[in-house]
C-alpha positions as CSV (number, residue, x, y, z in Angstrom):
1,M,-42.2,12.4,33.6
2,E,-41.7,11.5,37.3
3,A,-42.5,8.6,39.6
4,V,-44.9,9.8,42.4
5,G,-45.7,8.4,45.8
6,T,-43.8,5.4,47.2
7,N,-46.2,2.6,46.6
8,V,-44.9,-0.2,44.3
9,A,-47.7,-2.3,42.8
10,K,-47.3,-5.8,41.6
11,W,-49.6,-4.8,38.7
12,G,-51.0,-1.3,38.9
13,E,-54.1,-0.6,36.8
14,G,-57.3,1.4,36.4
15,P,-56.4,5.0,37.6
16,V,-59.3,7.4,38.3
17,W,-59.2,10.9,39.7
18,W,-61.9,11.5,42.3
19,Q,-62.3,14.2,44.9
20,D,-58.7,15.4,44.7
21,R,-57.2,11.9,45.0
22,L,-55.9,9.4,42.5
23,Y,-57.4,5.9,43.0
24,Y,-56.1,2.8,41.3
25,V,-55.8,-0.9,41.8
26,D,-53.0,-3.4,42.3
27,I,-54.5,-6.4,40.6
28,E,-52.0,-9.0,41.7
29,G,-51.5,-7.3,45.0
30,H,-55.3,-7.6,45.8
31,R,-55.4,-3.9,46.8
32,V,-57.3,-0.7,46.0
33,C,-54.7,2.2,46.4
34,S,-55.0,5.9,46.6
35,Y,-52.6,8.9,46.4
36,D,-53.1,12.5,47.4
37,P,-50.5,14.6,45.5
38,A,-51.2,17.6,47.7
39,T,-50.0,15.9,50.9
40,G,-48.2,12.8,49.6
41,E,-50.6,10.6,51.7
42,E,-51.1,7.1,50.3
43,T,-53.6,4.4,51.4
44,A,-54.1,0.7,50.5
45,C,-57.3,-1.3,51.1
46,E,-56.9,-5.1,51.0
47,I,-59.5,-6.7,48.9
48,G,-58.8,-10.4,49.3
49,E,-58.9,-11.2,45.6
50,R,-57.5,-9.9,42.3
51,V,-59.3,-6.6,41.6
52,G,-59.4,-5.2,38.1
53,F,-60.9,-1.8,38.6
54,V,-62.3,0.7,41.1
55,V,-64.8,3.4,40.3
56,P,-66.5,6.0,42.6
57,R,-70.2,5.7,43.5
58,A,-72.3,8.9,43.5
59,G,-73.9,8.1,46.8
60,G,-70.6,7.4,48.5
61,G,-68.1,4.5,48.4
62,F,-66.9,2.7,45.4
63,V,-67.6,-0.2,43.0
64,I,-65.0,-2.8,42.2
65,G,-64.7,-5.8,39.9
66,G,-62.5,-8.8,40.3
67,D,-62.3,-12.6,40.7
68,T,-65.8,-12.9,42.2
69,G,-67.7,-10.4,40.2
70,L,-68.9,-6.8,41.0
71,H,-69.1,-5.5,44.5
72,F,-69.8,-2.3,46.4
73,L,-66.7,-1.3,48.5
74,D,-66.4,0.6,51.7
75,I,-62.8,1.7,51.3
76,A,-62.5,2.7,55.0
77,T,-63.3,-0.8,56.3
78,G,-62.6,-3.0,53.3
79,E,-66.2,-4.4,53.5
80,K,-67.5,-5.7,50.2
81,T,-71.2,-6.2,49.2
82,A,-71.8,-8.4,46.2
83,I,-73.7,-7.1,43.3
84,A,-73.4,-9.6,40.4
85,D,-71.1,-12.1,38.9
86,P,-72.0,-13.1,35.3
87,E,-69.3,-15.8,34.9
88,P,-69.1,-17.6,38.3
89,D,-69.0,-21.3,37.4
90,K,-68.8,-21.8,33.6
91,K,-65.6,-19.7,33.3
92,P,-63.4,-20.2,36.4
93,D,-60.4,-18.7,34.6
94,N,-62.1,-15.4,34.0
95,R,-62.2,-12.3,36.2
96,F,-63.3,-8.7,35.8
97,N,-60.6,-6.4,34.3
98,D,-61.0,-2.8,33.3
99,G,-64.2,-0.8,34.0
100,K,-65.5,2.8,33.9
101,C,-68.7,4.7,34.3
102,D,-70.5,6.3,31.4
103,P,-72.0,9.8,31.4
104,A,-75.4,8.5,32.5
105,G,-74.0,6.8,35.6
106,R,-74.0,3.2,34.3
107,L,-70.9,1.0,34.9
108,W,-69.3,-0.7,31.9
109,A,-66.8,-3.4,32.8
110,G,-65.3,-6.4,31.0
111,T,-63.8,-9.7,31.8
112,I,-60.4,-11.2,30.8
113,S,-59.5,-14.8,30.1
114,T,-56.5,-15.3,32.4
115,V,-55.5,-18.4,30.3
116,K,-55.9,-16.3,27.1
117,K,-58.8,-18.4,25.7
118,E,-59.8,-16.5,22.6
119,G,-63.3,-15.0,22.6
120,D,-64.1,-16.3,26.1
121,A,-64.6,-13.0,27.8
122,A,-67.1,-10.1,27.3
123,L,-68.0,-6.5,28.1
124,Y,-71.0,-6.0,30.4
125,C,-73.0,-3.0,31.6
126,L,-74.4,-2.5,35.1
127,A,-77.5,-0.3,35.0
128,T,-78.4,2.0,37.9
129,D,-81.1,-0.5,39.0
130,L,-78.2,-3.1,39.3
131,E,-79.4,-5.1,36.3
132,L,-76.4,-6.5,34.5
133,S,-76.5,-6.9,30.7
134,L,-74.1,-8.2,28.0
135,K,-72.9,-5.4,25.7
136,Y,-70.1,-7.0,23.6
137,P,-69.3,-10.7,23.5
138,N,-66.4,-12.8,22.3
139,V,-63.4,-10.8,23.5
140,T,-60.3,-12.1,25.2
141,N,-59.0,-9.3,27.3
142,S,-61.5,-6.5,27.8
143,N,-59.6,-3.3,28.5
144,G,-59.6,0.4,27.9
145,L,-62.9,2.3,27.4
146,C,-64.1,5.9,27.2
147,W,-66.7,8.2,25.7
148,N,-66.3,11.4,23.6
149,G,-67.2,14.8,24.9
150,E,-70.6,14.9,23.1
151,H,-71.4,11.5,24.5
152,T,-72.1,10.1,21.0
153,V,-69.2,7.8,20.6
154,F,-67.9,4.9,22.7
155,Y,-64.3,3.7,22.3
156,Y,-63.2,0.2,23.4
157,I,-60.1,-2.0,23.4
158,D,-59.9,-5.8,23.4
159,T,-56.2,-5.9,23.8
160,P,-55.2,-9.0,21.7
161,S,-57.1,-7.6,18.7
162,K,-54.7,-4.6,18.7
163,K,-57.7,-2.5,17.6
164,I,-59.3,0.5,19.2
165,R,-63.0,0.1,18.2
166,A,-65.6,2.9,18.1
167,F,-69.4,2.6,18.4
168,D,-72.2,5.0,18.1
169,Y,-73.5,5.5,21.7
170,D,-76.9,6.5,22.9
171,K,-76.6,8.1,26.4
172,E,-80.4,7.7,27.1
173,T,-80.6,4.0,26.4
174,G,-77.0,2.9,26.8
175,E,-77.1,1.1,23.4
176,I,-74.0,0.9,21.2
177,S,-74.1,0.3,17.5
178,N,-72.3,0.9,14.2
179,E,-69.1,-0.8,15.2
180,R,-65.9,0.3,13.3
181,V,-62.2,0.4,13.9
182,A,-61.1,3.8,15.0
183,Y,-57.4,2.9,14.9
184,D,-55.5,-0.4,14.3
185,T,-52.3,-0.5,16.4
186,A,-50.9,-3.6,14.9
187,D,-47.8,-1.8,13.5
188,L,-47.0,-0.2,16.9
189,E,-44.7,-1.7,19.5
190,G,-46.6,-3.1,22.5
191,S,-50.3,-3.8,23.0
192,P,-53.1,-1.3,23.7
193,D,-54.2,-1.5,27.3
194,G,-55.9,1.1,29.4
195,M,-57.2,4.4,27.8
196,T,-58.5,7.8,28.6
197,I,-59.7,10.8,26.6
198,D,-59.0,14.5,26.8
199,R,-61.2,17.6,26.2
200,D,-60.3,17.6,22.6
201,D,-61.5,14.0,22.1
202,Q,-57.9,12.8,21.7
203,L,-57.3,9.3,23.0
204,W,-54.4,8.5,25.4
205,V,-53.6,4.8,25.3
206,A,-51.2,2.9,27.5
207,F,-49.1,0.3,25.5
208,C,-48.1,-2.7,27.6
209,R,-44.7,-4.0,26.6
210,G,-44.4,-0.9,24.6
211,G,-43.1,1.3,27.4
212,C,-45.2,4.3,26.5
213,V,-48.5,6.2,26.3
214,R,-49.5,7.3,22.9
215,Q,-51.9,10.1,22.0
216,I,-54.1,9.0,19.1
217,D,-56.4,11.2,17.0
218,P,-59.3,8.8,16.3
219,E,-60.8,11.1,13.6
220,A,-57.6,11.6,11.7
221,G,-56.5,8.0,12.4
222,K,-52.9,8.8,13.5
223,V,-50.6,8.9,16.5
224,T,-49.9,12.5,17.4
225,A,-47.7,12.1,20.5
226,E,-45.7,9.5,22.4
227,L,-44.7,9.6,26.1
228,A,-41.9,7.2,26.9
229,L,-41.6,5.6,30.3
230,P,-38.6,3.8,31.9
231,V,-40.7,0.6,32.3
232,S,-42.2,-1.8,29.8
233,G,-45.4,-2.7,31.7
234,V,-47.4,0.5,31.1
235,T,-51.0,-0.4,31.9
236,S,-53.3,2.6,32.0
237,C,-53.6,6.4,32.4
238,A,-56.0,9.1,33.7
239,F,-56.0,12.8,33.9
240,G,-56.0,14.4,37.4
241,G,-55.1,17.4,39.4
242,S,-57.1,20.5,40.1
243,D,-57.1,21.4,36.4
244,L,-57.1,17.9,35.1
245,A,-53.8,18.6,33.3
246,T,-51.6,15.9,34.9
247,L,-51.6,12.5,33.3
248,Y,-51.2,9.8,35.9
249,I,-49.9,6.5,34.5
250,T,-50.0,3.1,36.2
251,T,-47.4,0.4,35.6
252,G,-46.8,-3.3,36.5
253,Q,-43.9,-5.6,37.1
254,F,-42.9,-8.4,34.8
255,A,-41.1,-11.4,36.3
256,N,-37.4,-11.6,35.5
257,V,-37.3,-8.1,34.0
258,D,-34.9,-5.7,35.7
259,E,-36.8,-2.4,35.9
260,P,-36.3,-0.6,39.2
261,L,-39.3,1.7,38.7
262,A,-41.7,-0.9,37.5
263,G,-45.0,-0.9,39.6
264,R,-44.7,2.8,40.3
265,V,-47.3,5.5,39.4
266,F,-45.9,8.2,37.0
267,A,-47.1,11.7,36.4
268,V,-46.5,14.1,33.5
269,Q,-48.1,17.2,32.1
270,P,-48.5,16.5,28.4
271,G,-50.1,19.8,27.4
272,A,-53.7,18.5,27.4
273,Q,-56.6,18.5,29.8
274,G,-58.8,15.6,30.7
275,V,-62.5,15.4,31.6
276,P,-64.0,14.7,35.0
277,A,-64.6,11.1,35.9
278,D,-68.2,9.9,36.0
279,S,-69.5,8.0,39.0
280,F,-71.9,5.1,39.3
281,A,-75.4,6.4,40.0
282,G,-76.8,3.2,41.4
């Protein structure tokens, strides 16, 4: 485990490996950041609002979600083009949080109640024709999400519930059904936050205030590995590198907590390989 790059995020989140670079967001720093491990080059694009996630777009550029909804982003210029905002007036304390693209090129992204109003947020899906639909209502802090290798199961975290949920997933239609609890983390230290999956369909889950990433076997229903970090605000993780064997982990800074490495990106090779990130096809 080592800290990489020099950037210190106020609240790092949402890492994604794309075209030999790691992209991630600094939510409270209002930035989309990138890191090239081959050269050490780092970039930061000012967004002008809190930004919860960044995902690549197949046709070029990126999609972000934040305080004012979903936008296309030209990362070279910082120019944003609005797509949709499902909660603009009725829920002023909500913003977009974690998001990821599914194997069919749709964007799944959820909101968070920044005042922790239970059940006030939701998970949405942006189709490739830019139609936005509600997928899962009544959540509080929409967070980690991923799909299994056969594209038949969707995994999802609403952080305060402490549960990793699983759904049957139809790649053709984007429908989810048959909700169940894949793993209940209530007895573990910290709260489940961002999440990724490896080639063996093992989940890797960041535990905020738990200071670690845990590998969870959703079929066996057990924790199979734990990676400790020197900070408590562990937020998310994604596999990257030429062989997708490096796990990059984002972190954030808690006020009045003395952790010199908080806000840094960490890298470790845990003996697993990830799967390539999907891009937005719209």
